[in-house]
N, C-alpha and C positions, 0 to 999 in steps of 0.2 A: 568588297568585304566589309563586314560590319565594324571591325576594329578600326578601319580607316576613317570612320566618322569622326573620331577624335582628332584627326589631323588638323581640323579647322581650329582646334583649341590653341595650337601653338601661336596662332596669329592674334591672339588676344592682346599681345603686346602693342598692337597698333592703335588701341583705343586712345583717343587723343585728349590732351590736357587743355584746359581753359586758363587763360592768363589774366582774367579780370581782376582788378584791384592790385595788381602787382606787375612789375616790369621784369621779373625774373622768370626764366623758362622752367626753373626747377627750384621750388622752395625746399627748405629743410623738412625732415620728417617731424611730425608732432610728437613730443615726448609725453609720457604718462607717468603718474605716480599712483600706484594701486588702481590703475584703470581710469584715472581722472586726468583730463587734459588741462593744459595751462592757458589761462585767459590771455596772458601776455604774449605767448607764442602765437595764438590764434590771431591776435590783432596785428602781429608782424607778418603773418602769413606762414602757414605750414601745411603739410600734406598728411592725410590720415586714411585709415582703412574703412571703406563703406561696408554696410551690411549686404548690399546688393547693387550690381551695376548692370545696366541693360542697354542693348543696342541692336539694331536691325542690320543683318548682313545679307548681301546679295551674291557676292562672288569672293572666293579665296584661292590663292595660288601659292605654290612653293617655287622658288627660283634658284637656279644654280649660280647666278651672278646678279648684281644689282640691276633692276629694270631701269630703263630710261623714262624719267618722269614726264607726265603730260605737259604740253605747252598750250597757249591760247589757240593754236591751230591744229594740234595733234593729240591723240590719246596716248596713254602710257604704252611703251613698247614691252610686250611680255614674251618676246621671242624665246627667251631662255627660262620660261616658267611653265609649270604644269598646273592646270586648274584642278583643285581638289574638292571644291564645293560650289554648287550653283542653286539659287532659288530666285527666279526672275521677279517674284512678288515680294521677296524679302523674308527672312526667318529671324525671329527674335531670340537673342541669346541673353539669358538672365544668369549672371555669374556671381557666385559668392565664394568666400575663401574655401579653398580645397574641395570644391564641388565640381562634379561633372556637368556638362552641358549637352543637351540633345537638341539638335536643330532639324527641322523638316526641310528636306531638299535632296538633291542628287549629289552623291559622294563618288569620287573617283580615286583609285589608288594611283599615286604618281609613279612615273618611271623610276627605275633604279637609278640612284645617283646621290650626290652630296649636295644638300641644299643650304645655302648661306643666307637667303633672304625670303621674306614673305610679302605678299601684297594682297590687299582686300578692297572691295568696294562696299561702302556702308551708307546707311542713312545718316544725315547730319543732325538728327535728333536722338538723344539718349537719356536714360533715366538713372537717377541716383536715389538710393534709400539708405538712410543712416540715422542713428540716434546715439547720444553720448552724454557724458557728464563733464562739467568744467569746474575749475577751482574758484571761479568767481562768477557772479551773476552777469548774464548778457541778455540782450534783447533780440527777439526774433524779428526778421524783416517783415514777416507776415503778421505775427501776433505774439503776445506773451513776453515774459521775462523770467529769468531764474537760472539755476546752474545746470538744468537739464535742457538740452537742445537737440534738434534734429531737422530733417527735411520735411517739408509739408507737401501734401498731395496737391499738385498743380502743374503749371507749365509756364515757360517764359523763354525769351531769346537773349542771346549775347551777340550784339551787333556793334558795328562802328557808328552807324547813324543814330541809333537811339539808346546806346549804352547797354548795360547788362540788366538782367531781370532783378527785381528787388522784392520778390515775394517767395523766396526759396526756403526760409527757415522759420521755425517756431520754437519758443522756449517756455519753460514752466518751472515752478518750484518742486514739481514731482516728475518722475520719469515720463517721457513723451513716447507715444506710439508713432513711429516715423511713417510718412506717406511717400509715395514715389513722386519725385519732382522730375519732369521731363524738360530737358533743355535743348533748344535749337541753336546751333552754332553757325554763324556766317562770317566770323571774324576771330582770328587769333590775336591775343594781346589785350591790353587794357582798352576800355572804351574811349579813352582819350588819345590812344596811339593811332598812328597811320594804319589804314586798312592792311591787314596781313593775311595772305591766302595760303602760305606755306609755313609750317612751323616744324622745328626740330628739337628733339630732346635726346641727350646722350647720357650714357652711364646709368641707364634705367635700373633702379633698385640695386645700385652699386655693382652692376655687371657691365660688360662691354656692349650690351644691346643698345641700339639706336633706333629712334622712331622719326619718321617724317609724316606729317599730316598735310594733305593737299585738298583744298576746296575746289570742286569742279562744277561745270555746268551740265545741262541735260545731255550734251553730246560726249561727255567725259573729257572735255578740254579743260585746261586750267581756267578758272573763272576770271573773266576780264574785269568784273566789278562785283560789288557785294550783292547786287540785285540778281545776278546770274547764278548764285550758289544754289546747287540742287542736291549734291551728295558730297560725301567725305570719302576720300581714298587715302589709304595709308600703306607705307612701306616700312618694314622692320628689318634691320640687320641683326641676325641672331647672335646671341652671346656665344653659343656653341652650335656649330653646323649640325644638320640632321642628315643621316645617311640611311637610305632605303635600299634594301637588297632583296633577293629572292628568299633569304633566310629570315627576313623581318616577320615576326609572328605576333607582336603586340606593341602597342603604343601606350605609354604611361605619361601622366602629366600631373603637375600640382600648380595651384595659383598663388601668386604673391600679389595681394591687393594693397600693399603698403602705401602706394602713392595714388590710389584710385579716387581720391577726393581732396579738393583744396579747401581749406578753411581760411578766411580772411576777415578783416574788418569791413563791415558794411556802413561805417560811419558812426562815430560815437561808441556806444557799447553794443551796437548791433553786430550780428554775425552773418557773414555771407558764405554760402556753401556752393562750390562749383565742382567740376569734374577734374579728374587727373588720370594719368596713364597707369596701367597695371600690367603685370608680367605673368605669362604662363610658362612654366618650366616643362619642357617636353623631352622625352627620351624614347627612341625607337629600339626595341629589343629583338 
């Protein structure tokens, strides 16, 4: 059924955060005054709303209980899950605040039941587009300086071996036109931290939702080392369970992108822009 295409949107909560330049798994939200961000807060690390967040999705599931996560010798156990979306080549989701997403692929209505968890298989590269104003002049890691900053069109990696990308931001004395920065993730945590292949965030957007991000190899096993990382899998514990019945006639949702982007110091007055988790609020009617 066409309405069940939106089922995949509930799993947007599994978009994974990057912890570069901070040891905290969840920084405070960036505050604004008349829409202007605080330079001091950015340098301490805070989370803000991007204009657009993009990721490639292969498979999505709804689960009646928590799946058993993959190990270095086994894939995730999805016995208690129903697959709701599939695209072997990957479908691109471009998500903005309060906007619908249409992905190309095969959609399946899940069996009637109460679903407490979601699981998805995704690409470990994703895009961020954002522009904003700051109450003090900062420097772009790519170019420019001023109170207007944003993402620059380009790409980079966040790894343990070579650190994080340093070409993700541009600043100016006048408003900037943001470009999409595509980030490839093979490591959770700061570039100086030990290699981390599983990351957890709790109380997402002040709800009971919880996210686990898992870096896996080409077999879907937990990656044994950073060089094996091929995809990103994610599990979310929903803040509110989802019940599907014969009487379900529509699915509605709204996005909260409040933590979808991390802003941090890139050294000195430079601004570093990374990714963060965001939440989709879903209701079955």
